[in-house]
C-alpha positions in Angstrom: 63.5 76.1 -42.9 63.0 73.6 -40.9 66.2 71.5 -38.6 66.3 68.7 -38.3 67.4 66.9 -34.8 71.1 66.1 -35.1 70.1 63.4 -32.3 66.8 62.0 -33.2 68.5 61.2 -36.4 71.6 59.4 -35.3 69.3 57.6 -33.1 67.3 56.8 -36.6 70.2 56.5 -38.5 72.0 53.6 -36.4 68.7 51.4 -35.3 68.4 51.2 -38.8 72.0 50.5 -39.5 71.6 47.3 -36.4 67.8 46.1 -37.9 70.1 45.7 -40.8 73.5 44.1 -39.5 75.5 46.6 -41.0 78.2 47.6 -39.5 78.8 51.1 -39.4 82.0 50.5 -42.5 79.1 48.0 -43.7 76.6 51.1 -44.0 79.6 53.3 -45.7 81.2 50.8 -48.0 77.5 50.3 -49.4 76.3 54.6 -49.7 80.3 55.5 -50.8 80.8 57.4 -47.7 83.8 56.9 -44.2 83.0 54.7 -41.5 83.7 57.5 -39.8 80.9 59.7 -41.6 78.4 57.7 -40.9 79.7 57.9 -37.1 79.6 61.3 -37.4 76.0 61.2 -37.9 75.1 58.1 -35.2 76.2 60.3 -32.6 74.7 63.7 -33.6 79.1 65.1 -34.6 77.9 65.8 -38.5 74.8 65.5 -41.6 77.2 66.3 -44.1 
């Protein structure tokens, strides 16, 4: 099974979000998630 590097994934999400000019809250609303979930992704805390 492939193991995803949470730090790299978080940096990728943050870079794309910023390129689009979204805040974490904006992205969370687009994905129907909480802004805390997006924050956890970006910091590598969780991918759920």
